[in-house]
N, C-alpha and C positions, 0 to 999 in steps of 0.2 A: 504493501499500499504504499503512494506516494502522495506527498503535500506538497501543492504550488499555489503561489500568490500572481494573479495576470490582473495587468496594469490596462488602463482604460480603452475600451474598445470603439464607443462612441459612433456606434452601428458598420464597423468593418467587419460584415459577419464572416466573407472569406477571408479575413484574414485570422480571426477568432477559428474557424474551422483547419487552416493553415497551421496554427501553430499548436492545435489540441491532437493534431495528427503526428507533429514534429516530435512532439514532447512522449508519443503514446501514450495519449490519456485513457484511462480505463472506468466509464463511468460504475462497474462492479466494483475495484480495488481503488482508486484514488479521488482523493478531495483538492476541491480547486477554488478559492475563495479570488472573485472578480472584485477589484477595489474602485467599484464605481464608475458612472456614466460609461452605462451600457451603450445607451442612445444618442442620436441625433448628430449629426455634420458629416457623418458618413450613411452609404446608400442603405444600407441594410437591417434598419433599428427593429423593425419586429422578425426577422430572422434570429435574432442575436437571442429579442426576450424567448421567442418559441424553444430555442435551443436549450436557453436556462429554465424554461419550464420543464420540457422533458425529462431536464437529468437533475431536478431541484434534488437538492440533497446532497449531490457528489460536485455541483456548480451551484454553490452557496454566492451569492452576489450582498449587495451591500450599494447604499444609494448617493448618485453626487450630483450636482448640479443640476445636471442635460438631466438626470430622469427627474430630477424635481419639476423641470422647466413642461417636461411631458403630461407629466400631471396637472401643474398648473393651466396649462395650453387647453388638455383636454374638457377641464373645469372653466376656461373663459375667463382664467385669473390673469391671461397672460396671452397675447399675440406671439403665432411663430413670426419670428424675424424673417428674413429672406436669406440667411444661414442656412436656417435651420431645415430640416430632412426629417421631417413627424411624418409627415400625410399618408407611408404606409403603416403607422400606428394608428392612427386617428381615422381614417380611414377602412382600414380593415376588418372583413365580416367581424373576426373574431377580438374586435378593440377592445369590449366589455373584458373579455376574459384577460387578456397583456395587463390590461391598467388595474386591475382588481388584485391581479399577482404582484405588479408594479407596489403596489401600496402597501403589501405589507411585509417588504424587507425592510429591514433596520439600515440606521446610518452606523452604526459599528457592531464590530464581532469582535471576539476574542479567541483564540484558541490555542490549548495546552498541546503541547508534541515535545517530547522526550523530556519532559520535567522543566520546560521552559514555556512559559506565557507568549504569544503572538496576540498585539491589538490591532486590529485593522480600522481603518476610517479611509472616506473619499480623499480630503483635503489634507487637514493638521487638528493638532487638541491643542486648548489653551494652557501654559505653564502652571497656571493654578491647578487643572485638574490629575489625577491621578488615574489609574487603567480603571479603577471602579468605578469612578464619578465622570467618566467618558461613557461607560456605556450605560449609567444610572439616567444619564439625561439624554443620552441618544434615545434613551425608552420613554421618555418624555415624549418627544416627536413623535417615535413611532406609535404610538399609542394613538394619538389624534391624528395620524396617517389612516390609520383602520379604524378611525371613528364613524361618525354619521356627518361630524363636524367637519371632515376634511375639506370641502369646498368654502365653507367660512374661512379656515385658516388660511388656504391657497391665497385670494384673495387678500389677506392682510402679512402673508409673507415676508415677502420682499423689503427691502428698505437694508440701509447701512447702521443704524443707530438701531440699540448702542452700540458701541463699537468695541466695550471691553467687559468682561464679565464681573458680576457683583453676586455674593451668596442671596441678596436680598432681592433679588432681580423675582418678577411673577406676571404670570401672564402671555400676553403675545410680547413682551418686551425679552424675558427667559427664554420663550422657545424661537424667538430671530436670532436673539445669542448663540445657540447651540449649533440652528442649522447653517448659520455664517462661519461658524469656527468649522464643523466638520464638513460644513462642503464646499467654501470659498474660502479658506485662511492659505493665504500664501508668506506674508510678512507682519511681523507686529512689533510694538515698541515694546521693551527691555520687560515692563508690567503689565505684558499681554494687551496693548491697544491694538486692534486687529486695521489693517489697509486693506482696502479693495480695488485700490487705484492700480498700483505697479502688477505688472505681470512680468516683468524680466527674470534672468534665470539672480542666481542667490548670489553671485557678485554683484549683481548689481542692485542691492538694496537702496535703496532712498534713504537720506541724512533723518539720524534717529530712528531705524528700524533694522531690521534682523530677520532671516528667515523662522519662523512660527518653533521651528528644532533646534535654532542655537540659542533660544531665550534661557537667560539663565534659571537657575533653579527649578528647570522645566520639573515637573512632578512624576512623568513618564519618561524619564531620559534611563533609568535602571533598567530598562524591559525593552523587548524589539518592538519599536512600531511600524509598519507598513503602509503607505499612502501611495497616491495619484496625486491626479489633477496637475498636477505644474508639467506641464512639457517643455518650456522652456529651461528649467532644471536637469530634464534630463535621469537617464540612470544615475543612482545614490545608492552606494554600497556600504554601513558602516555597520561597524559592531553590533546596534541599536537602532539603525535605522535601515529604512530603506525605501526610495523611492523608485517607481514604475511606471510613471507616464512617458513613452517615449517619441509621442509623436505621433502614433500609428496614422491617424486619421492625416496627419497633415505633410506625408510620406516617410516618416521614418520609419519604426519599428513596434510592433507588438511584442512586448515583453512580458517574462514571467521567470518565475524563482523556485527554482526544485530543492526541497529540505532534504537534506541527510538523516543522520540519525536524531543530529541537535538541530535548532536551529543556527547555528554556525554555521552548521556544514551547507555551504548552499553552491547550486549551479545556475547561473544565468545562461536564459531561452531567449532565442527569439525569431521571429520571422520579417523580414521587410513587407514594406504594405507600400503600393502606390495611391501618391496625394488623392485625395476624395476633393479636398479643399486646401486653399492658400491661404495660411495665416495670416492675418490683417485685419 
C-alpha cells in the first residue's frame, strides 16, 4: 500500500490520468490525497470530479479556492469569469450529484503514517494555529458547506477582512478568516496578518511580509504540512514542508509525492502538461 499527495489539478483531467498511470496507482491498494483546486482553468473539471467520486476513499480530496468558486457560481453567488472553465460541470446532466459530492469535502485533512502525522491544506495555515486548531476550524466551515445554509454563506463568503485571526472572532468574520487562510494564503506578516495582493514567488515577498510557512513561532512547524495553491512557488521540499503546485494548468507539471516507510522518505513524481491557459 502506497501513500501519495498530488498537487493542483485545476481541471487537467488528462494530466491526472497520466500521472496516476505513471505512478502505478491502484485504488484497491493505494491512497492519494489531492490538495485542492480540482477544477477550473483546465478543460476537464467534470471528468476530474467524476474520477474522484468513482474512487472516493482511494482518492481523498480537500477543497481549494477554485472548488469553492465553483460552488459559489452554481448558487449564483459569483459570476464565472472569462477565464473560468466551469461550464462542463454547471451544464452537466449529473450537475447536482457532482456539486453535492463536492460540498461534502473538507478544507483540511490529517493522515498518520509511520507513526508521524501529515497535515494537508490547500493554501496555508496561520501561525497561531496548531494542527488540531486547523482541523477544528476547517470543520466549522465544512459543517456549514454541508448544511442548508450553504447558499447564504456563499453569498457572504468573499472579502479580505478581517485579515487576521483572533480567538474571539465569531459568525461570518470567523468563517471568512478560516476560508481565506486555508484556501488563499501565501504571504502574511510575522504576526499572521494576511496579504491577498501578491502572487509572486517566496523570494519576492512584499516589504514587511513573508511566506506563511516562514512565520516565526508557527505552531505547525514541528510536523509535516503539505499544500498546493502557489504555482509561482513551485516544488518545495523541506523536512517539515511540501509545496506541490507546479503549475500544471499553465504548462508546468502535475506533481505527486510518494512516501516510503516514513514521511521523511519521499519520491517526487511528475508528468508534464500542455498549457490550458497562459498566466496573467
